[in-house]
C-alpha positions, 0 to 999 in steps of 0.5 A: 524531470516529471518528478523534479517538476512535481517537487518544484510545484509542491516546493513553490506552493508550499511557500506561497502558504508558510515562510515559517518552515522550509523543506528541501528534497535531498535526494540528489547525488549520493555516494554509496559505498558497500560495507565490505569495501575498504578502498579510500576511492570515492563510491558510485554516485546514486540518486534516491530513492535507491536500492542496492538489489534492483539487479540481483534480487529480481533474477531469482538470486537467493543470496542477493546481497543483505548486508551493509552499505554507506550512503554519503552526501555533502549538503551546505547549510546556509549561514541564515539558518543559524538560530533555527532547528534543522531536522532530517527525515527519511521516509524509509530506509530498509531495514536498519539506519544509523546516521552521522552529521560530520562524523558524529552519530546522531542515533539508529532506526530500526525498521525498514517501512516507516519514517523517522526524524533526527534533529541535527541543529547542534551537529552542523556548521553553519555557512559551510558544507556538511557531511551526512552519512547513513549506514544501512544494513538489510541483513537478518536481525532476530529482533527486527520485523519482519524475520521471513517473507515471500518477497525481497527485503530490499536494502537501501534508502528507498523513500525520499530524504528531506531537510526540515527547517523550522524556528526554535518552537514548532509543531513537533516533528519528532513524535514517531515522525508524525505531523504532530497534529492529530485529527480525532474523528470523536463522532461523525454522523450525515448531520454532524462531525464532532473532531478534536484536534490535538496539537504537539507544541515544542519549545526549543527555546531556553525559556518558558514561552507563551503560545497559541494555537489556531485550527482552520478547516477549509473547504477549498479556499474558504475557512468554514470553521476556525478555532484558537487557544493559548498554552504554556510551554517549559523549556525544551519541552513538548506539550499537547494541546486539545481543540474540540470542534463541530461541523453540521451537515458535513460534506463526507469522504465516500469512497470512490464516489466521492473522496472529498477532504477538507484542508485543516491548517494548523498555525502556531503563533507566538506574540501574535505572529506565526512561527509554524504551520502544518497542513493536514487533510480531513476526510470526514467519514464513519464506518462499521463492519457487520458479522452477517452483512459485511462493510458499511461506509457512511451508513451505506453497505459498500462491497469491498472489492480489494487487492493487494500490493507490494512496493516494488516494480520491474528494474527499480526494486522497491525504489519507486518514483511518484509516477510508479505509484501514480501508474498503480492507482490509475490501474486499480481504478481502471480496474474497478477496485475500491479497496486494498490491502497494503502488504506486508507493511506501511507503503510510501507516504505519496502512495498513502496520498493517493489512496485518500484522493482517490477514495480507496478503503485501506488496510495498512499492516505492520510487517509481522510475517509468518511463513505460512507453509514455510519452515520458519517461525517469523517470531522471537520471543524476546524483549528486543523483538516484541519492542520493535513490533510495538514501535513500528506499530506506533510509527504506522498509526501515527504517521497515518493517523489523519488518513480517511483512506485507512479503516483497517490496522493489520497486526499479522499476517499468516503466523504459526501457533504450533511452536512458540505461539505469538498469541499473547504478543498479538493480544498486546498488539492489538491492545496498543493499536485500540488505545492509540486509535479507538476510531479504527478497527484492527484486523489480521490475515490468517491461514489457520482455520481454527485458532484462537489467534483468529479471534484476538482482533476485531476483524480476521481475514484468511488467505485461501488458494482453493484450485491453486494450492490443492482444492477446487475454486469453487471451495472457497464458498463451502469453506466460508460457510462452514467457518460463518456457521461454526463462529457466526460472530466472526466478522471475516474476509478473504485477505488473499486469493490468487493463482499464478500465471505466465503470459506466455504459457497457453494450453487447451486443456482447462486444468490447474497446473502444478504451483511449483512447476515451471508450467503456470497457464494464463487460462487457469489463472482466469478460470480460478478467478472466475469461480472465486468471485462467482462464490465470494459475491454470493456471500454478503457476510464477507466484509472484504476481499483482496486478490493476491495480487494485483502486480507480479512481485519479487520473490528471490527464493521462488523457482517456478512459473516462466522465470526464478525470482517471481511470484507471478500471481499478479493480475498485471505483469511485474512491468505493468505493461500487460494486463492478464486475462483474469484483470480483464474479468475483474474490469468487466465484472467491477468497472461499470463506467467503461465498456469492456469487450475483450477475448480471452486466451487472445495470446494463445495464438498457435494452436493444434485443436481444430475446434475451440472455445471462444470466451468474451469478458464484457460489461455490455449487453450482447456480444456476436462473434465473428470467425474469418468474417463468418458469424456465429450469432449473438449471445447475451452476456452473463456474470461478465462473460460469454462463450461459444463452444466448439468454434471450427478453426480453419488451417492456417490464420484465423481472425477472431472478432466480436462486436457490440452495440451500433453506431456511436455505442459500437464496440468490437475487439480482434485477435488472431489464432494460428492453427498449425 
């Protein structure tokens, strides 16, 4: 109901703004038939977003269905739309989609994480019911990214589908499914913003037409800047028009502190009358990265405290609704994060909207995924594979060009170079990204300490797991120092660091577990993050860090932790119901706006050792411990933590309580432990 209401409100507000373009959501009542089904009977009724792997892939079935299926929907095309243009826009279909209207093939899209558009004007029957069919395959294709990955390759139409109706003349929808409007931030400072609006005008008429394009920048309801220019477009052609603009003393988009955005309204006029309108947000900002001092936003240093996120959810797979994206953003905000790496693919448009509106500095990447320590390559040196990666890169950049949150375009993750090296291809991708968008920087995530591939992109990050896949957590510091000393001009980040944890696994000994075992104690994950973060925050040359992962996620091939099919490195459980101890450590460290007082190891209820450590995460000044009502004294909080060692427990149930402050500023937390 919330999802439908959200759509209704946006639908109504859209039409209040413009009657020249209509958008209709087509998520309801699709029929699904699997590719192996030969029966003539009706398919299964499903609602979008939808994936057919919400069951089999989430229970650790390595042979989850990777094949073909067909989605079909009946849609009535209004007679009043005759003379207009009709488009189908798919926000995401994994992995290959072939679209048919009334049995006739429209085209194919290869790639599961970006949007695509087909015009259907000449294929529909007006005043009648029409049939849309989408044949989908998530089977492995050696010329479609990604080839491998430590995540589930869900199949289905797992994002929104819309019918868009325009006049014969319109702002183009078919430039890699972008908005057709590119707001190029040519030069932005605190005193002046110089922006160039590039608008793609498409003439669908049979004659040459004259147009005007008007661009208005609005602060709320007030228009603060307006530009207008004329152009002529030949029949069935798309022509760009450039409108330079400047704004004195701009209100800047300033991350979590102030994610302000102007509204830009672009109107296409013919004979003085509006025929199409597109609205885009404009978040003005400037940023830089220094090899020694890290990341700067609007001239001010900003320590990027980031997380990584897969777009999937318990029982739903990757078919998320708006409220699911909103929940994830809320958890990020509460934790105190200010940056995110969207791993390992572009994510839902609505999630990007939320990142813009909430001020998260964003790393968005294409699904060029290597296997790290696994067997396969992740790269095939053939023309069709290379072309597909470039297509997906162009789609990601053009569809998200106007998003202020995005500062980094990611080009690969954990590629090997010891077999058929992809380095020349990565260079091609880097050149393409820089030519498409010189205003942003390129980056990548490597797992190789020393390799030429690390020096292709503007920035580089490393996926490092000291204290989980061997070594000790504190080694992250000495490792980073060594890299920085050997390559002082490299701008380095920690693109992944993390450890697995089950909220059901607990042990008294603070020793690491075996990553591939069925024993992943929660307490070790907490220690891992405590020590990694201490080392990281002491090194300002690290321009960003991104925890792997914010949430547990599906990985059908994994056999470890408390269940098969799960990567449990998340700080929050797959169903988002439980924040693990390590999450509370970060909230106490990063979130200074909300008081934090949290007893760690609280789920370790049944104990056999009479003496125990009591560890508390807090951002308060001082904490007092009580065990069974007896005070064990006050201690000052240091580095978001305070500990009492060798606290004696009584036989049976024990009440552990901590308190801080007085009166209205009093806070407390409590749990119970049982000594057997």
